[in-house]
C-alpha positions in Angstrom: 0.0 0.2 0.0 1.3 3.5 -0.9 -0.5 6.0 1.1 -2.9 8.3 -0.8 -1.6 6.9 -4.0 -2.8 3.3 -4.6 -1.7 -0.3 -4.3 1.7 -1.6 -6.0 2.3 -5.4 -6.7 5.5 -7.0 -7.5 5.2 -9.9 -10.1 7.6 -12.6 -11.1 6.1 -14.5 -14.1 7.3 -16.5 -17.0 5.8 -15.6 -20.5 5.1 -18.4 -23.0 5.4 -17.6 -26.8 1.8 -18.0 -28.3 3.5 -19.0 -31.7 6.4 -21.3 -29.9 5.0 -23.2 -26.7 8.4 -24.3 -25.9 9.9 -20.6 -25.7 9.4 -18.7 -22.8 11.3 -16.0 -21.1 11.2 -14.5 -17.5 9.5 -11.3 -16.6 9.6 -9.2 -13.7 6.9 -6.4 -13.3 5.6 -3.6 -10.9 1.8 -2.7 -11.3 0.4 0.3 -9.6 -3.3 0.7 -9.2 -4.4 4.2 -8.4 -6.7 4.8 -5.6 -10.2 6.5 -6.2 -10.3 7.2 -9.9 -11.1 4.2 -12.0 -10.3 6.3 -15.2 -6.7 5.9 -15.0 -4.9 2.8 -16.2 -2.8 1.1 -14.0 1.1 2.0 -14.2 3.2 -1.0 -15.2 7.0 -1.0 -15.5 8.5 -4.4 -16.7 11.7 -6.0 -17.5 11.9 -9.2 -19.9 15.0 -11.4 -19.8 15.7 -12.9 -23.1 13.9 -12.8 -26.4 10.8 -14.3 -27.6 10.7 -15.9 -31.3 11.3 -13.3 -34.4 7.9 -13.1 -36.1 9.1 -11.0 -39.0 8.8 -13.5 -41.8 5.1 -14.3 -40.7 4.3 -10.8 -40.2 5.3 -10.2 -43.9 3.5 -13.1 -45.4 0.4 -12.1 -43.3 0.7 -8.5 -44.6 1.2 -9.4 -48.0 -1.7 -11.7 -48.3 -4.0 -9.0 -47.0 -2.5 -6.2 -49.0 -3.1 -8.3 -52.1 -6.8 -9.0 -51.4 -9.1 -7.6 -54.1 -11.9 -6.9 -51.5 -11.4 -5.9 -47.9 -11.3 -8.7 -45.6 -14.4 -9.5 -43.4 -15.0 -12.4 -41.1 -17.3 -13.3 -38.0 -17.1 -15.5 -34.7 -13.5 -16.4 -34.5 -12.9 -18.5 -32.5 -16.3 -20.4 -33.7 -18.6 -22.0 -31.4 -16.3 -25.0 -30.8 -13.1 -22.9 -30.2 -11.7 -23.3 -33.7 -9.7 -20.7 -35.5 -9.0 -21.5 -38.9 -5.4 -21.0 -40.2 -6.0 -18.0 -42.5 -7.6 -16.2 -39.6 -5.3 -17.0 -37.0 -3.0 -13.7 -37.7 -6.5 -11.7 -37.5 -7.2 -13.4 -34.0 -3.5 -12.6 -32.9 -3.8 -9.1 -33.9 -7.2 -8.9 -32.1 -5.7 -10.6 -29.0 -2.5 -8.0 -29.1 -4.9 -5.1 -29.6 -7.5 -6.2 -26.7 -4.5 -6.5 -24.5 -4.3 -2.7 -24.6 -7.8 -2.1 -24.3 -7.8 -4.7 -21.2 -4.9 -2.5 -19.5 -6.6 0.9 -19.9 -9.9 -0.4 -18.5 -8.6 -2.6 -15.7 -9.0 -2.2 -12.0 -7.7 -4.5 -9.2 -11.2 -6.1 -9.1 -11.4 -7.1 -12.7 -10.0 -9.8 -14.9 -10.8 -9.4 -18.8 -10.0 -12.1 -21.2 -10.5 -12.0 -25.0 -13.5 -14.4 -25.7 -14.1 -14.0 -29.3 -14.1 -11.5 -32.5 -17.8 -11.2 -33.4 -17.1 -9.3 -36.2 -13.8 -7.9 -38.1 -13.8 -5.8 -41.1 -10.8 -4.3 -42.8 -10.8 -0.6 -43.9 -9.4 0.5 -47.0 -6.5 3.0 -46.6 -4.3 4.7 -48.9 -1.1 4.4 -47.0 0.9 1.3 -46.1 -0.8 0.4 -43.0 -3.8 -2.2 -42.4 -6.6 -1.2 -40.7 -9.3 -3.4 -39.2 -12.8 -2.5 -37.3 -13.2 -5.2 -34.5 -16.3 -5.8 -32.7 -14.9 -8.1 -29.8 -16.4 -9.9 -26.7 -14.5 -9.3 -23.5 -15.1 -12.0 -20.9 -14.9 -10.3 -17.3 -13.8 -13.3 -15.3 -14.9 -12.0 -11.7 -18.4 -10.9 -12.8 -18.9 -13.7 -15.5 -20.1 -10.7 -17.7 -19.6 -10.7 -21.6 -18.7 -7.5 -22.7 -19.1 -6.1 -26.4 -16.2 -3.8 -27.2 -15.3 -1.9 -30.4 -11.7 -1.3 -31.4 -10.1 0.1 -34.3 -6.7 -1.2 -35.1 -3.8 0.0 -37.3 -1.1 -2.4 -38.0 2.2 -2.4 -40.1 4.9 -5.1 -40.0 7.5 -2.6 -39.3 5.7 -0.2 -36.8 3.8 -2.6 -34.7 0.1 -2.5 -33.4 -1.7 0.6 -32.4 -5.4 0.9 -31.0 -6.6 4.3 -32.3 -10.2 4.1 -31.0 -12.0 1.7 -28.7 -15.4 2.2 -26.6 -17.2 -0.3 -24.7 -20.6 -0.9 -26.4 -24.1 -1.6 -24.8 -25.2 -5.2 -24.4 -27.7 -6.7 -27.2 -30.3 -9.0 -26.4 
């Protein structure tokens, strides 16, 4: 406890590479949850010991495949009702997973535990520059309350510049 500031946690964890389950790195982190104001994202400082697998080749293959499409990509329900993600949709799923991590961080409190449950809908947005842009409607599972929360996020991505969430908003629940 830090008086009049918040609660700070010291963590030691092992990160597993999602593409190579045998590849792990050690990570230490400090997370500070601020008192009172729920609109402030937790402060996170971290150190990673080692490196995860380089994804440049897979990133470039995905980038070139999407850039070469004649029509913008549109997809729904990733993973499907059986938990399956088709190989061609795996990069779209991983991109949503990374981008949702930003949304989760920005909207976390000590009393929440969000997890990406599903991409309800994703649509590629046509752009005139080198970036890929996707408009996602995702479902976040809030593990503590068991609530499923629809969330819209707009994601920019380029293999050399990484992922950027340019807009996101919690959506009303639909019947």
